[in-house]
C-alpha positions, 0 to 999 in steps of 0.5 A: 908552689904548694908552700906558696899557696899555703902561705898565701891562704894563711895570709888571706885567712889572717887578713879576714880574721883581722878584718872580722875582729876589727868589725866586731871591735867596732860594733862592740865599741858602738854598743858600749858607747850607746850603753854608756849614753843610756846609763848617763841619761838614766843617771841624769834623770835619777839625779834630777828627780833626787834634786827635785825631791830635795828641793821640795823637802827643803821648801817644806822645812822652810815653810814649817820653820816659818810657821813655827817662828810665826807661832812663837812671835804671836805667843811672844806678842800675846805675852808682852800684851799680858805683861803690859796689862798687868803692869798697867793694872799694878800702876793704876792700883798703886796710884789709886791707893796713894790717892786714897791714902792722900785723901784720907790724910788730907781729911784727917788733917782738915779734921784736926784743923777744925778741932783746933779751930774750935778749941781756940775760939 
């Protein structure tokens, strides 16, 4: 009978131990799940903050690039305007010179005709 009581006591002690371990395992699983959820939430917030910072940096770079491109376009337009003005001045000077030379030639030709006419009459 004593062996039976010891065996029964051992079985009951084992059952209580398994039950206690099961409850502790369940509590550990709940704690682990809560910890994992907290970690995921923290990582999500950090990732969102990093993404927002990256978007702001990209916006700043686009803005700076647009400003640089605008300045380059303004310089190119100014250079084009200067080149057109210089080219126009050169053409006008050349035309004025040609007209002057033509007028001189016509005047000289008229003088020659006048001299020839005087000599013939």
